[in-house]
N, CA, C and O of each residue as an XYZ file, in Angstrom:
364
protein
N     111.076     92.658     72.062
C     110.256     93.202     73.138
C     109.020     93.846     72.518
O     109.120     94.582     71.536
N     107.879     93.568     73.088
C     106.660     94.122     72.496
C     106.425     95.559     72.965
O     107.019     96.035     73.932
N     105.533     96.225     72.235
C     105.248     97.639     72.530
C     104.685     97.839     73.924
O     105.006     98.821     74.593
N     103.837     96.902     74.370
C     103.221     97.031     75.699
C     104.293     96.957     76.785
O     104.245     97.720     77.750
N     105.244     96.064     76.641
C     106.308     95.933     77.636
C     107.215     97.171     77.626
O     107.616     97.659     78.682
N     107.531     97.671     76.433
C     108.346     98.884     76.340
C     107.641    100.061     77.004
O     108.265    100.848     77.716
N     106.349    100.176     76.767
C     105.575    101.262     77.389
C     105.554    101.096     78.905
O     105.687    102.072     79.644
N     105.387     99.858     79.366
C     105.379     99.592     80.805
C     106.730     99.945     81.422
O     106.781    100.477     82.531
N     107.810     99.660     80.724
C     109.137    100.000     81.244
C     109.318    101.512     81.351
O     109.859    102.009     82.338
N     108.869    102.229     80.346
C     108.949    103.690     80.397
C     108.137    104.233     81.562
O     108.616    105.078     82.319
N     106.912    103.753     81.706
C     106.053    104.215     82.790
C     106.619    103.815     84.151
O     106.520    104.581     85.109
N     107.209    102.626     84.244
C     107.818    102.177     85.497
C     108.994    103.066     85.871
O     109.191    103.382     87.044
N     109.775    103.467     84.876
C     110.909    104.354     85.136
C     110.417    105.718     85.624
O     110.964    106.270     86.578
N     109.399    106.255     84.980
C     108.830    107.538     85.418
C     108.268    107.427     86.829
O     108.468    108.313     87.660
N     107.567    106.335     87.088
C     106.985    106.096     88.411
C     108.077    106.049     89.477
O     107.970    106.705     90.513
N     109.123    105.275     89.220
C     110.206    105.118     90.195
C     110.921    106.438     90.462
O     111.367    106.696     91.580
N     111.025    107.264     89.436
C     111.705    108.555     89.576
C     110.791    109.624     90.151
O     111.234    110.741     90.418
N     109.519    109.295     90.343
C     108.567    110.285     90.861
C     108.162    111.301     89.816
O     107.719    112.397     90.158
N     108.307    110.954     88.543
C     108.032    111.896     87.467
C     106.805    111.522     86.642
O     106.535    112.155     85.622
N     106.065    110.516     87.062
C     104.886    110.077     86.309
C     103.707    111.003     86.593
O     103.462    111.395     87.734
N     102.994    111.337     85.538
C     101.772    112.132     85.702
C     100.650    111.219     86.207
O     100.808    110.000     86.271
N      99.529    111.824     86.559
C      98.376    111.022     86.989
C      97.937    110.071     85.877
O      97.572    108.925     86.138
N      97.975    110.553     84.646
C      97.597    109.713     83.514
C      98.587    108.560     83.346
O      98.188    107.431     83.064
N      99.887    108.851     83.522
C     100.906    107.799     83.442
C     100.660    106.731     84.504
O     100.752    105.535     84.227
N     100.347    107.174     85.721
C     100.103    106.233     86.819
C      98.889    105.352     86.526
O      98.913    104.149     86.786
N      97.833    105.950     85.989
C      96.634    105.177     85.640
C      96.957    104.147     84.565
O      96.536    102.993     84.646
N      97.709    104.579     83.561
C      98.079    103.660     82.480
C      98.952    102.520     83.011
O      98.769    101.364     82.632
N      99.899    102.853     83.887
C     100.757    101.822     84.473
C      99.924    100.822     85.270
O     100.141     99.615     85.169
N      98.984    101.309     86.052
C      98.127    100.411     86.833
C      97.313     99.491     85.919
O      97.138     98.310     86.219
N      96.822    100.030     84.816
C      96.063     99.208     83.865
C      96.956     98.131     83.249
O      96.531     96.987     83.090
N      98.189     98.496     82.905
C      99.123     97.515     82.349
C      99.468     96.439     83.377
O      99.597     95.265     83.031
N      99.617     96.840     84.641
C      99.926     95.874     85.697
C      98.761     94.912     85.928
O      98.970     93.728     86.193
N      97.553     95.416     85.829
C      96.385     94.541     85.990
C      96.299     93.546     84.839
O      95.928     92.388     85.032
N      96.646     94.013     83.635
C      96.591     93.142     82.466
C      97.713     92.106     82.468
O      97.548     90.997     81.962
N      98.862     92.482     83.047
C     100.023     91.584     83.061
C     100.774     91.746     84.385
O     101.688     92.565     84.486
N     100.390     90.972     85.393
C     101.030     91.086     86.711
C     102.534     90.828     86.707
O     103.220     91.227     87.648
N     103.064     90.175     85.680
C     104.513     89.941     85.625
C     105.289     91.254     85.476
O     106.496     91.296     85.715
N     104.589     92.327     85.081
C     105.247     93.633     84.954
C     105.610     94.235     86.308
O     106.382     95.192     86.378
N     105.052     93.673     87.387
C     105.408     94.135     88.746
C     106.919     94.074     88.947
O     107.502     94.944     89.595
N     107.553     93.037     88.385
C     109.007     92.892     88.522
C     109.723     94.053     87.852
O     110.735     94.536     88.360
N     109.212     94.499     86.728
C     109.803     95.642     86.025
C     109.748     96.875     86.922
O     110.733     97.604     87.044
N     108.605     97.105     87.545
C     108.431     98.255     88.442
C     109.395     98.145     89.620
O     110.069     99.116     89.963
N     109.463     96.970     90.239
C     110.372     96.772     91.384
C     111.827     96.986     90.987
O     112.598     97.588     91.734
N     112.201     96.492     89.811
C     113.587     96.659     89.354
C     113.946     98.137     89.195
O     115.031     98.561     89.593
N     113.031     98.922     88.611
C     113.290    100.353     88.471
C     113.340    101.038     89.834
O     114.183    101.906     90.062
N     112.442    100.654     90.738
C     112.457    101.249     92.077
C     113.757    100.915     92.801
O     114.342    101.774     93.460
N     114.206     99.674     92.679
C     115.467     99.278     93.310
C     116.643    100.052     92.724
O     117.552    100.458     93.449
N     116.620    100.253     91.416
C     117.701    101.000     90.756
C     117.738    102.448     91.218
O     118.806    102.993     91.499
N     116.558    103.069     91.293
C     116.488    104.469     91.742
C     116.951    104.579     93.194
O     117.673    105.511     93.549
N     116.538    103.631     94.026
C     116.946    103.638     95.429
C     118.459    103.502     95.553
O     119.090    104.221     96.327
N     119.036    102.583     94.792
C     120.491    102.381     94.831
C     121.217    103.633     94.349
O     122.221    104.041     94.932
N     120.708    104.231     93.294
C     121.328    105.449     92.771
C     121.241    106.588     93.778
O     122.227    107.281     94.030
N     120.062    106.776     94.349
C     119.860    107.860     95.309
C     120.727    107.681     96.549
O     121.225    108.661     97.104
N     120.911    106.450     96.984
C     121.696    106.227     98.200
C     123.196    106.333     97.950
O     123.981    106.316     98.898
N     123.605    106.442     96.686
C     125.034    106.538     96.388
C     125.548    107.982     96.416
O     126.742    108.216     96.231
N     124.655    108.948     96.646
C     125.034    110.355     96.693
C     124.691    110.955     98.048
O     123.719    110.556     98.689
N     125.491    111.905     98.472
C     125.151    112.665     99.668
C     124.033    113.642     99.298
O     124.044    114.211     98.207
N     123.082    113.836    100.192
C     121.987    114.765     99.871
C     122.503    116.194     99.746
O     123.436    116.598    100.440
N     121.882    116.941     98.854
C     122.224    118.350     98.682
C     121.350    119.175     99.606
O     120.180    118.859     99.820
N     121.920    120.224    100.146
C     121.143    121.135    100.982
C     120.581    122.227    100.085
O     121.317    122.888     99.352
N     119.278    122.405    100.153
C     118.612    123.431     99.368
C     118.427    124.662    100.234
O     117.852    124.580    101.320
N     118.916    125.818     99.756
C     118.706    127.042    100.529
C     117.213    127.291    100.733
O     116.415    127.034     99.832
N     116.832    127.790    101.906
C     115.404    128.006    102.200
C     114.679    128.838    101.143
O     113.529    128.551    100.809
N     115.341    129.859    100.619
C     114.694    130.722     99.615
C     114.373    129.916     98.347
O     113.289    130.037     97.777
N     115.329    129.104     97.925
C     115.120    128.274     96.737
C     114.016    127.255     96.983
O     113.166    127.035     96.121
N     114.028    126.638     98.146
C     113.008    125.663     98.491
C     111.620    126.308     98.471
O     110.660    125.703     97.993
N     111.514    127.520     98.982
C     110.239    128.241     98.971
C     109.738    128.489     97.556
O     108.546    128.350     97.280
N     110.651    128.858     96.658
C     110.273    129.080     95.261
C     109.778    127.785     94.625
O     108.784    127.777     93.899
N     110.480    126.698     94.905
C     110.088    125.401     94.356
C     108.706    125.007     94.863
O     107.862    124.551     94.092
N     108.479    125.184     96.157
C     107.184    124.818     96.745
C     106.056    125.652     96.151
O     104.972    125.128     95.896
N     106.296    126.948     95.928
C     105.264    127.805     95.327
C     104.963    127.370     93.899
O     103.805    127.345     93.482
N     106.013    127.025     93.148
C     105.809    126.594     91.770
C     105.016    125.293     91.729
O     104.117    125.140     90.902
N     105.338    124.365     92.605
C     104.602    123.099     92.659
C     103.140    123.357     93.000
O     102.242    122.775     92.392
N     102.908    124.222     93.966
C     101.529    124.536     94.368
C     100.753    125.136     93.194
O      99.589    124.799     92.976
N     101.402    126.023     92.443
C     100.734    126.625     91.279
C     100.429    125.566     90.224
O      99.342    125.545     89.648
N     101.405    124.683     89.975
C     101.215    123.668     88.937
C     100.161    122.647     89.325
O      99.495    122.079     88.459
N     100.005    122.412     90.617
C      98.998    121.459     91.059
C      97.657    122.133     91.294
O      96.662    121.475     91.598
N      97.641    123.433     91.152
C      96.405    124.181     91.384
C      95.409    123.996     90.259
O      95.592    123.167     89.367
N      94.370    124.773     90.321
C      93.308    124.690     89.324
C      93.787    125.231     87.985
O      94.848    125.847     87.882
N      92.992    124.988     86.982
C      93.287    125.499     85.652
C      93.426    127.014     85.677
O      94.320    127.566     85.036
N      92.547    127.690     86.414
C      92.605    129.152     86.471
C      93.886    129.628     87.148
O      94.464    130.635     86.738
N      94.335    128.917     88.175
C      95.586    129.294     88.842
C      96.755    129.167     87.875
O      97.619    130.040     87.806
N      96.767    128.069     87.134
C      97.858    127.871     86.171
C      97.789    128.914     85.065
O      98.819    129.420     84.618
N      96.568    129.236     84.621
C      96.403    130.235     83.585
C      96.882    131.601     84.081
O      97.597    132.302     83.366
N      96.491    131.984     85.311
C      96.934    133.264     85.882
C      98.460    133.307     85.966
O      99.078    134.318     85.630
N      99.058    132.214     86.410
C     100.515    132.156     86.525
C     101.161    132.339     85.152
O     102.134    133.079     85.005
N     100.610    131.659     84.158
C     101.165    131.755     82.821
C     101.008    133.167     82.264
O     101.929    133.699     81.645
N      99.856    133.764     82.481
C      99.598    135.113     81.971
C     100.480    136.148     82.689
O     100.871    137.146     82.084
N     100.788    135.924     83.941
C     101.619    136.889     84.678
C     103.056    136.876     84.170
O     103.799    137.830     84.401
N     103.454    135.817     83.487
C     104.808    135.746     82.922
C     104.890    136.454     81.584
O     105.977    136.800     81.121
N     103.737    136.671     80.962
C     103.707    137.277     79.615
C     103.983    138.749     79.662
O     103.995    139.408     78.623
């Protein structure tokens, strides 16, 4: 297996799991444009994640925990200064 295909598989797995960064997504799109046969790799990972997710009952997240998660996501997606303030407040 070549390095490009291995990288595409890693990026496809991250994409399917919802864990790919913006840079990962851009790189995956570039690889897909260069080699459209990699679409099957992406679909296979998406199908696997879907099958795995549907094999478990959903967990209920307590509202307080969900609120903390949402605030953390908002901070991480915020501006550089927001992330810096958050990091400094932990120090």
